[in-house]
C-alpha positions as CSV (number, residue, x, y, z in Angstrom):
1,M,-284.7,127.8,-9.4
2,R,-282.3,124.7,-9.2
3,E,-278.5,125.3,-10.4
4,I,-277.4,121.6,-12.0
5,K,-273.6,121.3,-12.7
6,I,-271.8,119.9,-15.1
7,G,-268.6,118.8,-15.8
8,M,-266.4,118.8,-19.1
9,L,-263.9,116.4,-20.8
10,G,-262.4,118.6,-23.8
11,F,-262.2,122.2,-24.3
12,G,-261.5,122.5,-28.5
13,T,-263.9,123.6,-31.1
14,V,-267.1,122.0,-30.1
15,G,-266.2,122.2,-26.5
16,T,-265.7,126.0,-27.3
17,G,-269.7,126.0,-29.2
18,V,-270.9,124.4,-26.0
19,V,-270.3,127.3,-23.8
20,R,-271.2,129.9,-26.0
21,V,-274.1,128.0,-26.6
22,L,-275.2,127.2,-22.6
23,R,-274.1,132.1,-22.3
24,E,-275.9,132.9,-24.7
25,N,-278.7,131.1,-24.9
26,E,-278.9,131.0,-20.2
27,Q,-282.1,132.7,-20.2
28,E,-284.3,130.8,-22.6
29,I,-282.4,127.5,-21.2
30,M,-283.5,128.5,-17.6
31,A,-287.2,128.8,-19.4
32,K,-287.2,125.4,-20.7
33,T,-285.8,123.7,-17.8
34,G,-286.7,125.1,-14.9
35,A,-283.5,125.2,-14.0
36,K,-279.7,127.1,-14.0
37,L,-277.2,124.9,-16.2
38,C,-273.7,126.0,-14.6
39,L,-270.6,124.4,-16.0
40,K,-268.2,124.2,-13.4
41,T,-265.3,122.4,-14.2
42,V,-263.2,122.1,-17.3
43,L,-260.8,119.2,-17.9
44,V,-257.9,120.2,-20.7
45,R,-254.6,119.2,-21.3
46,D,-252.9,122.4,-20.6
47,A,-254.9,124.4,-18.1
48,K,-252.8,128.1,-18.8
49,K,-253.7,127.7,-22.4
50,K,-255.6,130.5,-23.0
51,R,-258.9,129.7,-25.2
52,P,-261.6,132.0,-26.5
53,Y,-264.7,132.1,-24.2
54,M,-262.7,131.1,-20.6
55,E,-263.3,133.4,-18.8
56,G,-265.6,132.2,-15.1
57,L,-264.1,128.7,-15.7
58,H,-262.2,126.5,-13.8
59,L,-259.6,124.8,-16.0
60,T,-258.2,121.5,-14.7
61,E,-255.8,118.8,-15.8
62,D,-257.1,116.4,-13.0
63,I,-260.2,114.1,-14.1
64,E,-260.9,113.2,-10.6
65,E,-262.0,117.0,-9.9
66,I,-265.0,116.4,-12.4
67,L,-265.0,112.2,-11.3
68,S,-264.7,113.0,-7.6
69,D,-267.0,116.1,-7.5
70,E,-270.5,115.4,-6.2
71,E,-272.0,118.4,-7.1
72,I,-271.2,117.7,-10.7
73,D,-274.2,115.7,-12.1
74,I,-274.1,116.1,-15.9
75,V,-270.5,115.0,-17.8
76,I,-269.9,116.5,-20.9
77,E,-267.3,114.4,-23.4
78,L,-265.6,116.1,-26.3
79,L,-262.2,114.4,-26.0
80,G,-262.8,112.1,-29.4
81,G,-261.5,108.8,-29.5
82,I,-262.1,105.7,-27.6
83,H,-259.2,105.6,-24.7
84,P,-259.7,107.5,-22.1
85,A,-263.0,109.1,-23.2
86,R,-264.7,105.5,-22.4
87,E,-262.9,104.5,-19.4
88,Y,-263.6,108.1,-18.3
89,M,-267.6,108.1,-19.0
90,L,-267.7,104.6,-17.5
91,R,-266.4,105.4,-14.0
92,A,-268.8,108.9,-14.7
93,M,-271.7,106.8,-14.6
94,G,-270.3,105.1,-12.1
95,K,-270.3,107.8,-10.1
96,G,-273.7,108.3,-10.7
97,K,-273.6,111.2,-13.2
98,N,-275.4,111.5,-16.3
99,V,-272.9,111.6,-19.6
100,V,-273.8,113.2,-22.8
101,T,-270.9,112.6,-25.5
102,A,-270.9,113.1,-29.3
103,N,-268.7,110.0,-29.5
104,K,-269.2,108.0,-32.9
105,D,-266.1,106.0,-32.1
106,V,-267.3,104.9,-28.5
107,V,-270.7,104.9,-29.4
108,A,-270.3,102.5,-32.4
109,Q,-268.4,100.4,-30.9
110,F,-269.2,100.0,-27.0
111,G,-272.5,101.3,-27.2
112,K,-273.7,98.0,-25.4
113,D,-271.4,98.6,-22.1
114,M,-272.2,102.4,-22.2
115,F,-276.4,101.3,-21.5
116,E,-275.4,98.8,-19.2
117,T,-273.7,101.0,-16.9
118,M,-276.2,103.6,-17.5
119,E,-278.9,101.1,-16.3
120,K,-277.3,99.8,-13.6
121,H,-276.6,103.0,-12.3
122,G,-279.5,104.8,-13.1
123,V,-278.6,107.6,-15.2
124,D,-279.0,109.1,-18.1
125,F,-276.6,108.7,-21.6
126,H,-277.3,110.7,-24.3
127,F,-275.0,111.0,-27.4
128,E,-277.2,112.8,-30.2
129,A,-274.0,114.8,-31.0
130,S,-272.7,111.3,-32.5
131,V,-274.0,111.4,-35.8
132,G,-274.8,114.4,-38.0
133,G,-273.6,117.0,-35.7
134,G,-276.4,119.5,-35.5
135,I,-279.0,117.6,-37.4
136,P,-281.6,115.8,-34.7
137,I,-281.6,111.9,-36.0
138,V,-281.1,109.7,-32.8
139,M,-283.5,111.6,-30.7
140,P,-285.8,111.5,-33.7
141,L,-285.8,107.9,-34.4
142,K,-286.1,107.3,-30.6
143,Q,-289.2,109.1,-29.8
144,C,-290.9,111.0,-32.7
145,L,-290.4,107.6,-35.2
146,T,-290.5,105.2,-33.0
147,A,-294.4,103.8,-34.1
148,N,-293.3,103.0,-37.4
149,R,-291.0,99.6,-38.4
150,V,-288.1,101.3,-40.2
151,T,-287.0,99.5,-43.2
152,E,-284.2,101.5,-44.6
153,I,-281.9,104.2,-43.6
154,M,-279.6,105.7,-46.0
155,G,-277.8,109.2,-45.4
156,I,-274.6,111.4,-47.1
157,I,-272.8,111.2,-43.1
158,N,-269.5,112.2,-43.7
159,G,-269.3,116.3,-44.8
160,T,-265.6,115.8,-46.1
161,T,-266.5,113.6,-48.7
162,N,-269.4,114.9,-49.6
163,Y,-267.5,118.4,-50.2
164,M,-264.7,116.7,-52.2
165,L,-267.4,114.9,-54.8
166,T,-269.3,118.0,-54.9
167,Q,-265.7,119.8,-56.4
168,M,-265.2,116.9,-58.4
169,T,-269.0,116.9,-59.8
170,E,-269.1,120.7,-60.4
171,N,-265.8,121.8,-61.1
172,G,-263.9,118.9,-63.2
173,S,-261.5,118.5,-60.4
174,D,-259.4,115.1,-59.6
175,Y,-259.3,113.0,-55.8
176,D,-255.7,114.2,-55.0
177,S,-256.4,118.5,-55.7
178,V,-259.6,117.9,-54.1
179,L,-258.0,117.0,-51.5
180,K,-255.5,119.2,-50.5
181,E,-258.2,122.3,-51.4
182,A,-260.1,119.9,-48.5
183,Q,-257.2,119.9,-46.2
184,E,-256.4,123.4,-46.4
185,K,-260.1,124.4,-45.9
186,G,-259.9,122.7,-42.7
187,Y,-262.6,120.2,-44.2
188,A,-260.0,117.2,-43.7
189,E,-257.4,115.9,-41.5
190,A,-253.7,115.5,-42.3
191,N,-254.4,111.9,-42.5
192,P,-257.7,111.6,-44.1
193,A,-257.8,108.4,-44.1
194,A,-261.1,108.1,-41.1
195,D,-263.2,110.4,-44.2
196,V,-262.3,108.8,-47.7
197,E,-261.9,105.6,-46.5
198,G,-265.4,105.2,-45.2
199,L,-264.3,104.8,-41.6
200,D,-265.9,107.8,-40.2
201,A,-269.7,106.8,-42.0
202,A,-269.2,103.4,-41.1
203,R,-269.4,104.5,-37.6
204,K,-272.3,106.6,-37.9
205,I,-274.2,104.1,-40.1
206,A,-273.5,101.4,-37.4
207,I,-275.2,103.9,-34.7
208,L,-278.3,104.6,-36.7
209,A,-279.0,101.4,-38.0
210,S,-278.7,100.1,-34.1
211,I,-281.7,102.6,-33.3
212,A,-283.5,102.3,-36.5
213,F,-284.0,98.2,-37.0
214,N,-283.8,97.7,-33.0
215,T,-280.3,95.3,-33.2
216,R,-277.1,95.8,-32.8
217,I,-274.8,96.7,-35.4
218,R,-271.2,96.7,-34.5
219,F,-268.6,99.2,-36.7
220,E,-267.0,95.8,-38.1
221,D,-270.5,94.7,-39.3
222,V,-270.7,97.2,-41.8
223,S,-269.3,96.6,-45.0
224,V,-267.1,99.9,-46.2
225,E,-265.5,101.0,-49.2
226,G,-264.4,104.9,-49.9
227,I,-264.2,107.5,-52.4
228,T,-259.8,107.1,-53.0
229,H,-260.8,105.1,-56.3
230,I,-263.2,108.0,-57.8
231,T,-261.7,109.4,-60.6
232,P,-263.4,112.7,-63.5
233,P,-264.4,110.1,-66.0
234,D,-266.5,108.5,-63.6
235,I,-268.0,111.9,-62.8
236,D,-268.5,112.2,-66.4
237,Y,-270.3,109.2,-66.8
238,A,-272.6,110.2,-64.0
239,K,-273.7,113.1,-65.1
240,T,-274.0,111.8,-69.2
241,L,-276.0,108.7,-67.6
242,G,-278.4,110.8,-65.3
243,Y,-276.9,110.6,-61.7
244,V,-274.3,112.0,-59.4
245,V,-271.3,110.5,-56.9
246,K,-272.3,110.2,-53.4
247,L,-270.9,108.4,-51.0
248,L,-273.4,107.1,-49.1
249,A,-274.3,104.7,-45.5
250,I,-277.1,102.3,-46.2
251,G,-278.9,100.5,-43.8
252,R,-282.1,97.9,-44.7
253,D,-284.0,95.9,-42.8
254,L,-284.3,92.7,-45.1
255,G,-286.5,90.6,-43.0
256,E,-286.2,87.5,-42.6
257,R,-282.7,87.9,-45.0
258,G,-281.2,90.0,-41.9
259,V,-280.1,93.5,-41.9
260,D,-278.0,95.4,-44.6
261,V,-275.9,97.7,-43.6
262,R,-272.7,99.2,-45.7
263,V,-270.8,101.8,-46.9
264,H,-269.9,102.6,-50.2
265,P,-269.8,105.5,-53.4
266,V,-273.0,105.3,-55.6
267,F,-274.8,106.3,-58.8
268,L,-277.6,108.1,-57.1
269,P,-280.3,109.5,-59.7
270,K,-280.3,113.3,-59.9
271,G,-284.1,113.1,-59.0
272,H,-283.1,111.5,-55.4
273,P,-283.8,113.8,-52.5
274,L,-279.8,112.7,-51.6
275,A,-278.9,114.5,-54.6
276,S,-279.0,117.8,-54.2
277,V,-277.2,117.6,-50.6
278,N,-273.8,119.3,-51.3
279,D,-270.7,120.5,-49.8
280,V,-270.0,119.7,-46.2
281,Y,-273.8,119.4,-45.7
282,N,-275.4,116.0,-44.3
283,A,-278.7,114.5,-45.1
284,I,-280.2,111.3,-43.8
285,F,-283.2,109.8,-45.9
286,V,-285.4,106.9,-43.5
287,R,-288.2,105.0,-44.4
288,G,-291.2,103.9,-42.2
289,N,-293.8,101.8,-42.9
290,A,-296.1,104.4,-41.4
291,I,-294.1,107.7,-42.0
292,G,-293.3,106.8,-45.8
293,E,-290.2,108.7,-46.7
294,A,-288.8,112.0,-44.2
295,M,-285.1,113.0,-44.9
296,F,-283.5,115.5,-42.0
297,Y,-280.8,118.0,-43.2
298,G,-278.2,120.6,-42.1
299,R,-274.9,120.5,-41.4
300,G,-273.4,117.9,-39.8
301,A,-270.3,119.2,-38.2
302,G,-268.9,122.7,-37.2
303,S,-268.4,124.3,-33.4
304,L,-272.1,125.6,-33.0
305,P,-274.4,123.0,-34.6
306,T,-272.4,120.0,-32.4
307,A,-272.6,122.1,-29.9
308,S,-276.2,122.8,-30.3
309,A,-276.8,118.9,-30.1
310,V,-274.6,118.5,-27.4
311,V,-276.4,120.9,-25.1
312,A,-279.9,120.2,-26.3
313,D,-278.8,116.6,-24.4
314,V,-278.1,118.4,-21.4
315,I,-281.4,120.2,-21.7
316,D,-283.2,116.6,-21.9
317,I,-281.4,115.3,-18.8
318,A,-281.9,118.4,-16.8
319,R,-285.6,117.8,-17.5
320,D,-285.2,114.6,-16.1
321,M,-283.6,115.5,-13.4
322,Q,-286.0,118.1,-12.5
323,M,-289.1,114.9,-12.9
324,D,-286.8,112.8,-10.9
325,T,-286.8,110.2,-13.4
326,F,-284.0,108.6,-15.8
327,G,-283.5,106.7,-18.9
328,R,-286.9,107.4,-20.2
329,V,-285.7,106.2,-23.7
330,H,-283.3,103.5,-23.0
331,C,-281.3,101.2,-25.1
332,T,-284.1,99.8,-28.2
333,C,-281.6,96.9,-29.1
334,Y,-284.3,94.1,-28.1
335,A,-283.8,92.0,-31.9
336,N,-281.5,90.2,-32.3
337,K,-281.7,90.2,-36.5
338,S,-279.2,88.6,-38.9
339,L,-276.3,90.3,-41.1
340,C,-277.3,90.0,-44.1
341,P,-273.5,89.1,-45.9
342,I,-272.4,91.7,-48.6
343,E,-271.8,88.8,-51.2
344,E,-275.7,88.1,-50.9
345,T,-277.0,91.7,-51.3
346,E,-278.4,92.9,-54.9
347,A,-277.6,96.2,-57.3
348,S,-277.6,97.2,-60.4
349,Y,-273.6,98.2,-61.3
350,Y,-271.7,100.5,-63.4
351,V,-268.4,98.9,-64.9
352,R,-266.1,100.7,-66.8
353,L,-263.6,98.9,-69.0
354,L,-260.5,99.5,-71.2
355,V,-260.8,97.2,-74.1
356,D,-258.8,95.9,-77.1
357,D,-261.0,98.5,-80.1
358,K,-261.9,95.8,-82.2
359,P,-265.0,93.6,-83.7
360,G,-265.9,90.8,-81.1
361,V,-265.0,92.3,-78.2
362,L,-268.3,93.1,-77.1
363,A,-269.4,89.8,-77.6
364,A,-266.6,88.6,-75.2
365,I,-267.9,90.9,-72.9
366,A,-271.3,89.9,-72.5
367,T,-270.6,86.4,-72.3
368,A,-268.7,87.0,-69.6
369,F,-271.1,88.5,-67.9
370,G,-273.7,86.1,-69.0
371,N,-271.9,83.1,-67.6
372,H,-272.9,84.4,-64.3
373,K,-276.0,85.6,-65.3
374,V,-275.1,89.3,-65.1
375,S,-277.4,90.8,-67.7
376,M,-276.4,94.5,-69.1
377,K,-279.3,97.2,-69.1
378,S,-277.3,99.6,-71.1
379,V,-273.8,100.0,-73.2
380,I,-271.6,102.8,-74.0
381,Q,-268.7,103.2,-76.3
382,T,-267.2,106.8,-75.8
383,R,-263.8,107.2,-75.6
384,R,-261.0,106.2,-77.7
385,C,-257.4,106.1,-77.2
386,Q,-255.3,104.2,-80.0
387,D,-256.0,101.1,-80.5
388,K,-258.0,100.8,-76.8
389,A,-261.3,101.9,-76.4
390,E,-263.2,102.4,-73.3
391,I,-266.9,100.6,-72.9
392,V,-269.3,101.7,-69.8
393,A,-271.8,98.7,-69.1
394,I,-274.9,99.5,-66.4
395,T,-276.2,95.9,-65.3
396,H,-279.5,94.7,-64.5
397,R,-279.5,94.2,-61.0
398,V,-277.3,91.1,-59.7
399,K,-276.3,89.6,-56.6
400,H,-272.5,91.0,-55.5
401,R,-271.1,87.8,-55.6
402,A,-272.1,87.5,-59.1
403,L,-270.8,90.5,-60.1
404,E,-267.3,90.2,-58.4
405,E,-267.3,86.9,-60.4
406,A,-267.7,88.4,-63.7
407,A,-265.3,90.7,-63.0
408,V,-262.5,88.0,-62.8
409,D,-263.7,86.7,-65.8
410,L,-263.2,90.2,-67.6
411,R,-260.3,90.5,-65.5
412,S,-258.3,87.5,-67.6
413,L,-259.9,88.3,-70.6
414,A,-257.3,88.8,-73.4
415,V,-259.2,91.6,-75.4
416,V,-259.8,93.5,-71.2
417,S,-257.2,95.5,-70.9
418,E,-258.3,97.1,-67.3
419,V,-261.3,96.7,-65.5
420,R,-261.2,100.7,-64.1
421,S,-264.1,101.1,-62.2
422,I,-266.9,99.1,-60.3
423,I,-269.5,101.0,-58.8
424,R,-273.1,100.7,-57.5
425,V,-276.3,102.4,-59.1
426,E,-279.3,103.4,-56.7
427,N,-282.6,103.2,-58.7
428,M,-285.4,105.0,-57.2
429,Q,-287.8,102.3,-59.4
430,E,-286.8,99.2,-58.6
431,E,-287.1,97.4,-55.7
432,N,-284.9,98.5,-52.4
433,G,-282.0,96.3,-51.6
434,S,-282.5,92.7,-51.1
435,C,-280.4,89.1,-50.3
């Protein structure tokens, strides 16, 4: 039986999971590939440090031991970050080695370079684990759903923020307390900015939208808004109105009007399939012109779930090697679609205001909205504090530019003390986002 040797860069949480999966499922993997997968060398910062599952492995602190080893056919990159991971992967492909990565940063910002290098040197480059951990979504989009014209991809693709919003919804906790709890449980980093500011989700939706819509979407093309401004009153109003608050990554192909790609909190109807996705779980909802609607659900991170995706990519490459082929599923960004500016996107909005509690206030607010052709679907007033009142309005669908201009006028009104929240509302019964 052929032996395929592997080099791995990084031996952290996911790397440990990869070693476990390769060892515990060795017989099944050999039966499925017709080859024996052998992890030959692992790059680490400190080769003397004790690690679980390191028995029988050769650890090195020198990248050249892997890149210059002609026996190694597949390199697994699990270092994270852009540098030096990107350079190591490019060099590995330049030496004729296939590459598997879980690195969303590199794929989101430098995917074009990676695919060009892959095709130039006749190797494979796989990245299933870069989005959704163990949830299969990259290959399903590239293979199983390739007969479709995908018009929408929408997901909860950051477990940290989903856990935090779940706790705020179920326990009434505030943002600061749930962030501290998430950090104590290891769900959030000491510096949680990438998660709570939506940057992690933005990188992932850039990757998914590029595949789904067959056009190059870069990380910087994604409009991003995080959850740092979400408060318990917003959560309570969502419940009252029949919604839950979720941080969604959204991509929509609007045809001639361009591609709309963004990340932000939304009021999501409780009946939507994504509304019941809680805690650290992830889910991706896809709409295609042939399949209709489909949803992929599971653990979006963790040692073994992510390792499952990594090893699946390795197995796919091993099968290609057995058939003496490569690049069966190459870069699919053949189109050059324009981006729909965020100002031109449309949605309904939840707007929460602190105003003077006196006659004529509603009329003044309605006029400020009406001057920008923003119509109100519903208005409720439930909270009073001395001479102030809290008013919540849900608008009909309106362009984002018009809502922003109306918000400027609202802030200038003498009767409005504060515009406390503005959050988009996803309505299943209405036409999907347009521009």
